[in-house]
C-alpha positions as CSV (number, residue, x, y, z in Angstrom):
1,M,-38.7,-128.2,42.4
2,K,-42.1,-126.4,42.7
3,T,-41.2,-125.1,46.1
4,F,-37.9,-123.9,44.8
5,K,-39.6,-121.9,42.0
6,I,-42.0,-120.3,44.5
7,I,-39.2,-119.3,46.8
8,M,-37.2,-117.9,43.9
9,T,-40.2,-116.0,42.6
10,V,-40.9,-114.4,46.1
11,A,-37.2,-113.6,46.5
12,L,-37.1,-111.9,43.1
13,F,-40.2,-109.9,43.9
14,F,-38.7,-108.6,47.1
15,A,-35.4,-107.8,45.4
16,C,-37.2,-105.8,42.8
17,V,-39.3,-103.9,45.4
18,S,-36.2,-103.0,47.4
19,L,-34.5,-101.7,44.3
20,T,-37.3,-99.3,43.6
21,A,-38.3,-98.4,47.1
22,Q,-37.8,-94.7,47.9
23,V,-35.5,-93.7,50.7
24,N,-36.9,-92.3,53.9
25,F,-35.3,-89.2,55.3
26,S,-37.2,-89.4,58.7
27,G,-35.1,-88.8,61.8
28,T,-33.2,-86.1,63.7
29,W,-30.3,-84.8,61.8
30,N,-27.3,-82.7,63.0
31,L,-25.2,-80.6,60.7
32,N,-21.7,-81.9,60.3
33,A,-19.8,-78.7,59.6
34,E,-16.5,-80.4,58.9
35,K,-17.9,-82.5,56.0
36,S,-20.1,-79.6,54.6
37,Q,-19.1,-77.1,52.0
38,F,-20.6,-73.7,52.6
39,G,-19.8,-72.1,49.2
40,G,-17.2,-69.5,48.8
41,G,-17.3,-66.0,47.5
42,P,-19.7,-63.2,48.5
43,G,-22.2,-64.4,51.0
44,G,-20.7,-67.9,51.0
45,G,-18.6,-67.7,54.1
46,G,-17.3,-70.7,56.0
47,P,-18.8,-72.8,58.8
48,G,-20.2,-69.7,60.3
49,G,-22.5,-69.3,57.4
50,G,-22.7,-66.5,55.0
51,G,-24.8,-63.5,54.2
52,P,-28.1,-62.6,55.8
53,G,-29.9,-65.6,57.3
54,G,-26.6,-67.6,57.5
55,G,-26.7,-69.4,54.2
56,G,-30.3,-69.1,52.9
57,P,-33.0,-71.7,52.5
58,G,-30.9,-74.8,51.9
59,G,-29.4,-74.9,55.3
60,G,-26.1,-73.1,55.6
61,G,-24.0,-72.3,58.5
62,G,-24.6,-69.6,61.1
63,R,-28.3,-69.2,61.5
64,M,-30.2,-71.5,59.0
65,G,-29.6,-75.1,59.6
66,G,-27.1,-74.7,62.3
67,G,-29.3,-76.6,64.8
68,P,-30.9,-80.0,64.4
69,R,-33.4,-80.8,61.7
70,V,-36.3,-83.1,62.6
71,I,-37.7,-84.7,59.4
72,I,-40.9,-86.7,59.3
73,Q,-41.6,-88.5,56.0
74,S,-44.9,-90.3,55.8
75,G,-46.6,-91.4,52.5
76,N,-46.5,-88.4,50.2
77,N,-45.8,-85.9,53.0
78,L,-42.4,-84.5,54.2
79,S,-42.2,-82.2,57.2
80,V,-38.9,-80.5,58.1
81,E,-38.5,-78.8,61.5
82,T,-35.3,-76.7,61.5
83,T,-34.0,-75.2,64.7
84,M,-32.2,-71.9,64.0
85,R,-29.9,-70.1,66.4
86,G,-31.2,-66.8,67.6
87,F,-29.7,-63.5,66.4
88,D,-27.0,-62.1,68.7
89,G,-27.3,-65.0,71.2
90,G,-31.1,-64.7,71.4
91,E,-33.5,-67.6,71.8
92,P,-33.4,-70.3,69.1
93,T,-36.4,-70.4,66.8
94,K,-38.0,-73.3,65.0
95,M,-39.2,-73.3,61.5
96,V,-41.5,-76.0,60.0
97,T,-41.5,-76.5,56.2
98,K,-43.9,-79.0,54.6
99,Y,-43.6,-80.6,51.2
100,T,-45.7,-83.1,49.2
101,L,-43.7,-85.9,47.5
102,D,-46.0,-86.3,44.5
103,G,-44.6,-83.5,42.4
104,K,-47.4,-81.1,43.3
105,P,-46.5,-77.5,44.5
106,T,-46.6,-76.8,48.2
107,E,-46.8,-73.3,49.7
108,N,-45.2,-72.3,53.0
109,T,-45.4,-68.8,54.6
110,R,-43.2,-67.8,57.5
111,T,-43.0,-64.5,59.4
112,S,-39.6,-63.1,60.3
113,P,-38.4,-59.8,61.8
114,M,-37.8,-58.7,58.2
115,G,-41.4,-59.4,57.1
116,D,-43.5,-62.3,55.7
117,M,-41.8,-64.7,53.2
118,T,-43.8,-67.0,51.0
119,S,-42.2,-70.0,49.2
120,K,-43.6,-72.4,46.7
121,S,-41.8,-75.8,46.4
122,T,-42.1,-78.8,44.2
123,A,-40.5,-82.1,45.4
124,T,-39.8,-84.9,42.9
125,W,-38.1,-88.2,43.2
126,S,-35.3,-89.4,41.0
127,A,-36.1,-92.3,38.7
128,D,-34.4,-94.8,41.1
129,K,-36.2,-93.2,44.2
130,K,-32.8,-92.7,45.9
131,S,-32.7,-88.9,45.8
132,L,-35.2,-86.1,46.1
133,T,-35.0,-82.8,44.3
134,I,-36.8,-79.8,45.8
135,V,-37.2,-76.7,43.7
136,T,-38.3,-73.7,45.8
137,T,-39.2,-70.2,44.6
138,M,-39.3,-67.6,47.5
139,S,-41.0,-64.3,47.3
140,F,-39.8,-61.6,49.7
141,D,-40.5,-57.9,49.5
142,G,-41.3,-58.1,45.8
143,N,-38.3,-60.2,44.9
144,E,-38.1,-63.8,43.9
145,M,-35.3,-66.3,44.5
146,K,-35.1,-69.9,43.2
147,T,-33.3,-72.6,45.0
148,T,-32.7,-76.2,43.9
149,E,-31.9,-78.8,46.5
150,T,-31.0,-82.4,46.0
151,W,-31.3,-84.7,49.0
152,K,-29.5,-88.0,49.2
153,L,-29.0,-90.6,52.0
154,S,-25.8,-92.6,52.4
155,A,-26.0,-96.3,51.8
156,D,-26.1,-97.0,55.6
157,G,-28.8,-94.3,56.2
158,K,-26.6,-92.6,58.8
159,S,-25.7,-89.5,56.7
160,M,-27.8,-87.1,54.6
161,T,-26.4,-84.8,52.0
162,I,-28.2,-81.8,50.7
163,E,-26.7,-80.1,47.6
164,S,-28.1,-76.6,47.1
165,V,-27.8,-74.2,44.2
166,R,-29.2,-70.6,44.4
167,P,-28.4,-67.2,43.1
168,G,-25.3,-65.6,44.7
169,F,-24.9,-62.0,45.6
170,D,-22.6,-61.4,42.7
171,G,-25.2,-62.5,40.1
172,G,-23.6,-66.0,39.7
173,E,-24.6,-69.3,41.3
174,M,-23.9,-70.2,44.9
175,K,-23.5,-73.9,45.6
176,T,-23.4,-75.5,49.0
177,T,-23.2,-79.1,50.2
178,M,-24.6,-79.7,53.7
179,V,-23.9,-83.0,55.4
180,Y,-26.1,-84.1,58.3
181,D,-25.5,-87.0,60.7
182,K,-28.4,-89.0,62.0
183,Q,-28.8,-88.7,65.7
């Protein structure tokens, strides 16, 4: 009976730990355009992306997020390397964005042909640690744009969904849902 209680206590402990364990987004992810929703309306476009930059910071079709994403999650750090198609068939470029997963702001600066762009992001876990919300404010040429992304893994860990909300070109909101398959 004593052995049974010990076994049950250990089993209960591990069951509780697994229920509160945060998901890990690490891996190489490819955009699944057929399952993704690129947002309609001005700048929304279809699978080819929309607007300048092909869909903005959350991924999108044409340029941003069209190539693989390599995500490394370790402790409180998340690194996302996104391969973007080159303009007019040019060489692809890689962009690395880093986040901390402890709710503290992270700053990233990238240089583009249109100038330097600085972004500040805050990543926070949901209460059940099953989804991650990243709020990013980007500054470009004196303008600011706020994007909210919610990242989720499928139950089997083979699919990642990133829901993104950002300002649209018409003054409303633009919503996209990007689905990635694990390589």
